[in-house]
Backbone as CSV, one residue per row, in Angstrom:
resi,resn,N_x,N_y,N_z,CA_x,CA_y,CA_z,C_x,C_y,C_z
1,UNK,35.019,7.424,9.481,34.216,7.811,10.634,32.749,7.851,10.224
2,UNK,31.878,7.274,10.998,30.461,7.242,10.647,29.687,8.223,11.518
3,UNK,28.617,8.725,10.946,27.743,9.628,11.687,26.907,8.822,12.665
4,UNK,26.572,9.432,13.759,25.716,8.768,14.751,24.289,8.713,14.235
5,UNK,23.582,7.683,14.621,22.163,7.589,14.262,21.429,8.753,14.907
6,UNK,20.438,9.307,14.225,19.684,10.384,14.849,19.003,9.886,16.120
7,UNK,18.787,10.800,17.039,18.156,10.429,18.313,16.821,9.736,18.062
8,UNK,16.087,10.188,17.080,14.801,9.577,16.747,14.825,9.194,15.277
9,UNK,15.086,7.929,14.993,15.120,7.471,13.599,13.777,6.874,13.193
10,UNK,12.701,7.305,13.856,11.384,6.745,13.575,10.663,7.561,12.503
11,UNK,9.685,6.913,11.909,8.863,7.553,10.887,7.491,6.897,10.910
12,UNK,6.516,7.555,10.299,5.161,7.013,10.271,4.779,6.579,8.868
13,UNK,4.028,5.499,8.797,3.417,5.039,7.558,1.942,4.792,7.825
14,UNK,1.131,5.020,6.818,-0.275,4.649,6.901,-0.420,3.162,6.612
15,UNK,-1.313,2.500,7.322,-1.777,1.176,6.938,-2.862,1.397,5.887
16,UNK,-2.923,0.503,4.916,-3.850,0.681,3.796,-4.760,-0.527,3.627
17,UNK,-5.942,-0.264,3.101,-6.846,-1.308,2.631,-7.076,-1.057,1.144
18,UNK,-6.923,-2.088,0.352,-7.224,-2.028,-1.072,-8.552,-2.750,-1.249
19,UNK,-9.603,-1.983,-1.557,-10.972,-2.490,-1.531,-11.556,-2.481,-2.939
20,UNK,-12.171,-3.587,-3.337,-12.888,-3.614,-4.618,-14.147,-2.772,-4.442
21,UNK,-14.223,-1.701,-5.204,-15.332,-0.748,-5.084,-16.433,-0.997,-6.118
22,UNK,-16.052,-1.418,-7.324,-17.045,-1.634,-8.381,-16.504,-2.614,-9.411
23,UNK,-17.409,-3.332,-10.045,-17.065,-4.213,-11.159,-18.129,-3.975,-12.224
24,UNK,-17.717,-3.390,-13.342,-18.677,-3.045,-14.396,-18.622,-4.004,-15.575
25,UNK,-17.798,-5.032,-15.469,-17.677,-5.996,-16.557,-17.724,-7.412,-16.019
26,UNK,-17.007,-8.300,-16.698,-16.957,-9.709,-16.316,-15.601,-10.007,-15.694
27,UNK,-15.576,-10.181,-14.387,-14.327,-10.479,-13.680,-14.099,-11.982,-13.709
28,UNK,-13.118,-12.431,-14.484,-12.845,-13.864,-14.604,-12.132,-14.421,-13.374
29,UNK,-11.682,-13.552,-12.482,-11.040,-14.007,-11.236,-12.034,-14.109,-10.091
30,UNK,-13.312,-13.942,-10.371,-14.391,-14.082,-9.388,-14.238,-13.119,-8.209
31,UNK,-13.718,-11.934,-8.470,-13.665,-10.911,-7.425,-15.075,-10.389,-7.204
32,UNK,-15.324,-9.832,-6.035,-16.633,-9.275,-5.702,-16.439,-7.920,-5.043
33,UNK,-17.424,-7.056,-5.204,-17.394,-5.765,-4.522,-17.234,-6.027,-3.025
34,UNK,-16.311,-5.308,-2.407,-16.035,-5.484,-0.982,-14.823,-6.352,-0.692
35,UNK,-14.341,-7.118,-1.687,-13.112,-7.882,-1.466,-12.002,-6.913,-1.080
36,UNK,-11.106,-7.355,-0.218,-10.105,-6.442,0.337,-8.790,-7.169,0.603
37,UNK,-7.705,-6.440,0.471,-6.418,-6.884,0.993,-5.818,-5.702,1.742
38,UNK,-4.895,-5.996,2.645,-4.351,-4.974,3.540,-2.845,-4.869,3.371
39,UNK,-2.336,-3.656,3.512,-0.900,-3.415,3.588,-0.639,-2.754,4.927
40,UNK,0.092,-3.467,5.771,0.442,-2.963,7.108,1.955,-2.974,7.191
41,UNK,2.536,-1.775,7.276,3.987,-1.692,7.205,4.414,-2.145,5.827
42,UNK,5.176,-3.222,5.745,5.615,-3.736,4.454,5.011,-5.083,4.106
43,UNK,3.924,-5.476,4.784,3.359,-6.802,4.570,1.921,-6.742,4.081
44,UNK,1.631,-7.531,3.045,0.269,-7.696,2.548,-0.419,-8.810,3.314
45,UNK,-1.699,-8.648,3.570,-2.479,-9.714,4.203,-3.895,-9.703,3.661
46,UNK,-4.558,-10.826,3.839,-5.946,-11.013,3.412,-6.753,-11.525,4.601
47,UNK,-8.044,-11.251,4.606,-8.889,-11.879,5.634,-8.821,-13.404,5.478
48,UNK,-9.039,-14.117,6.574,-8.997,-15.584,6.537,-9.906,-16.122,5.435
49,UNK,-9.365,-17.027,4.630,-10.128,-17.690,3.583,-10.342,-16.862,2.331
50,UNK,-9.863,-15.626,2.311,-10.076,-14.748,1.158,-8.939,-14.900,0.148
51,UNK,-9.223,-14.466,-1.055,-8.179,-14.356,-2.061,-8.339,-13.018,-2.765
52,UNK,-7.364,-12.663,-3.590,-7.388,-11.377,-4.276,-6.665,-11.561,-5.600
53,UNK,-7.218,-11.038,-6.666,-6.674,-11.207,-8.011,-5.273,-10.593,-8.122
54,UNK,-4.325,-11.393,-8.534,-2.947,-10.937,-8.693,-2.842,-9.817,-9.722
55,UNK,-3.626,-9.877,-10.782,-3.542,-8.880,-11.851,-4.091,-7.533,-11.407
56,UNK,-5.159,-7.556,-10.635,-5.671,-6.308,-10.067,-4.666,-5.748,-9.061
57,UNK,-4.126,-6.618,-8.216,-3.157,-6.190,-7.209,-1.928,-5.559,-7.841
58,UNK,-1.425,-6.169,-8.929,-0.213,-5.633,-9.540,-0.418,-4.234,-10.107
59,UNK,-1.650,-3.876,-10.433,-1.929,-2.521,-10.911,-1.803,-1.497,-9.784
60,UNK,-2.088,-1.917,-8.558,-2.065,-1.010,-7.411,-0.708,-0.939,-6.721
61,UNK,0.068,-2.003,-6.786,1.318,-2.084,-6.020,2.237,-0.871,-6.212
62,UNK,2.449,-0.359,-7.416,3.364,0.790,-7.535,2.890,2.038,-6.784
63,UNK,1.602,2.147,-6.509,1.062,3.327,-5.830,1.079,3.208,-4.310
64,UNK,1.144,1.999,-3.795,0.967,1.786,-2.365,2.042,2.450,-1.493
65,UNK,3.337,2.385,-1.845,4.313,3.069,-0.988,4.071,4.579,-0.884
66,UNK,3.628,5.208,-1.959,3.337,6.641,-1.900,2.091,6.925,-1.068
67,UNK,1.088,6.039,-1.155,-0.115,6.235,-0.339,0.160,5.980,1.145
68,UNK,1.212,5.238,1.452,1.561,5.003,2.852,2.141,6.246,3.519
69,UNK,2.611,7.201,2.724,3.279,8.375,3.269,2.384,9.605,3.186
70,UNK,2.595,10.526,4.111,1.904,11.803,4.063,2.609,12.666,3.030
71,UNK,1.877,13.110,2.048,2.423,13.916,0.965,1.916,15.349,1.082
72,UNK,2.416,16.204,0.221,1.931,17.584,0.177,0.424,17.556,-0.096
73,UNK,-0.363,18.420,0.551,-1.822,18.388,0.369,-2.274,18.512,-1.087
74,UNK,-1.491,19.172,-1.933,-1.870,19.332,-3.339,-1.384,18.178,-4.216
75,UNK,-0.604,17.275,-3.662,-0.105,16.130,-4.423,-1.274,15.226,-4.794
76,UNK,-1.292,14.729,-6.014,-2.410,13.889,-6.454,-2.545,12.620,-5.626
77,UNK,-1.471,12.184,-4.993,-1.568,10.996,-4.146,-2.420,11.252,-2.904
78,UNK,-2.615,12.498,-2.542,-3.466,12.836,-1.400,-4.940,12.919,-1.784
79,UNK,-5.227,13.128,-3.050,-6.613,13.341,-3.466,-7.184,12.191,-4.299
80,UNK,-6.333,11.424,-4.964,-6.799,10.336,-5.813,-6.573,9.009,-5.105
81,UNK,-7.536,8.094,-5.227,-7.415,6.848,-4.488,-7.919,5.636,-5.265
82,UNK,-8.200,5.781,-6.542,-8.776,4.666,-7.289,-7.815,4.124,-8.334
83,UNK,-7.890,2.792,-8.508,-7.031,2.070,-9.440,-7.922,1.089,-10.186
84,UNK,-7.628,0.862,-11.443,-8.423,-0.094,-12.211,-7.610,-1.345,-12.521
85,UNK,-8.294,-2.464,-12.585,-7.680,-3.720,-13.001,-7.257,-3.581,-14.463
86,UNK,-6.132,-4.170,-14.853,-5.695,-4.041,-16.251,-6.507,-4.852,-17.255
87,UNK,-7.397,-5.722,-16.796,-8.221,-6.518,-17.708,-9.365,-5.645,-18.228
88,UNK,-9.362,-5.294,-19.516,-10.389,-4.392,-20.038,-11.800,-4.981,-20.009
89,UNK,-11.928,-6.305,-19.980,-13.254,-6.926,-19.913,-13.812,-6.892,-18.490
90,UNK,-12.944,-6.769,-17.506,-13.357,-6.812,-16.097,-13.910,-5.463,-15.622
91,UNK,-13.189,-4.409,-15.914,-13.557,-3.044,-15.493,-13.787,-2.982,-13.977
92,UNK,-12.848,-3.600,-13.245,-12.886,-3.599,-11.794,-12.176,-2.348,-11.277
93,UNK,-12.797,-1.667,-10.337,-12.223,-0.465,-9.722,-11.941,-0.767,-8.253
94,UNK,-10.713,-0.445,-7.832,-10.322,-0.594,-6.429,-10.091,0.786,-5.830
95,UNK,-10.291,0.881,-4.539,-10.061,2.124,-3.799,-8.991,1.853,-2.740
96,UNK,-8.030,2.745,-2.631,-6.990,2.627,-1.611,-7.399,3.505,-0.436
97,UNK,-7.696,2.876,0.693,-8.105,3.597,1.904,-6.975,3.585,2.923
98,UNK,-6.743,4.726,3.551,-5.830,4.787,4.694,-6.641,4.407,5.927
99,UNK,-6.181,3.384,6.634,-6.990,2.859,7.738,-6.317,2.996,9.100
100,UNK,-5.139,3.542,9.148,-4.439,3.709,10.417,-3.024,4.175,10.164
101,UNK,-2.328,4.474,11.243,-0.930,4.883,11.149,-0.111,4.008,12.073
102,UNK,1.130,3.809,11.686,2.054,3.096,12.556,3.399,3.809,12.541
103,UNK,4.066,3.781,13.685,5.395,4.370,13.821,6.404,3.232,13.737
104,UNK,7.366,3.390,12.843,8.418,2.399,12.641,9.773,3.054,12.878
105,UNK,10.756,2.237,13.173,12.131,2.714,13.291,12.926,2.150,12.124
106,UNK,13.859,2.925,11.631,14.670,2.502,10.496,15.271,1.114,10.728
107,UNK,15.845,0.902,11.893,16.519,-0.364,12.162,15.561,-1.555,12.212
108,UNK,14.261,-1.320,12.349,13.281,-2.407,12.352,12.899,-2.848,10.943
109,UNK,13.125,-1.991,9.959,12.650,-2.291,8.606,13.753,-2.374,7.567
110,UNK,14.986,-2.082,7.954,16.089,-2.135,7.007,17.199,-3.017,7.558
111,UNK,17.732,-3.906,6.719,18.828,-4.752,7.192,20.157,-3.987,7.261
112,UNK,20.191,-2.783,6.725,21.428,-2.001,6.707,21.480,-1.123,7.951
113,UNK,22.502,-1.289,8.791,22.607,-0.440,9.983,22.700,1.034,9.603
114,UNK,22.109,1.880,10.425,22.102,3.319,10.171,23.511,3.844,9.932
115,UNK,24.489,3.371,10.695,25.861,3.853,10.538,26.400,3.556,9.145
116,UNK,26.013,2.427,8.533,26.477,2.112,7.198,25.891,3.042,6.146
117,UNK,24.700,3.534,6.378,24.048,4.437,5.441,24.706,5.805,5.465
118,UNK,25.113,6.242,6.621,25.608,7.612,6.787,27.116,7.744,6.613
119,UNK,27.773,6.676,6.227,29.235,6.747,5.986,29.542,7.482,4.737
């Protein structure tokens, strides 16, 4: 017997912008202050014609799901927002900005039906 889906299986996530805030070294990927990529729901996007360094991005990716959620006010994810590129010669600093909120439903973002989860 499976449990019924809750009446409201929705939740909120923040949309994020990952913005290059400073470059204190030599960025071999030709990034510039102000370069940006976006995380909306579960999808990354870039402005038309833009690119973003994969190595800088990979440093931020583990933090993005936590920044998408509202955490306890004392949690460091609520107060800290900067990430550095792993290239020590680059010294690129990115800032994770919350730029909006979206309401999602479990069934819109998971291929597993709610009833299968609650069995």
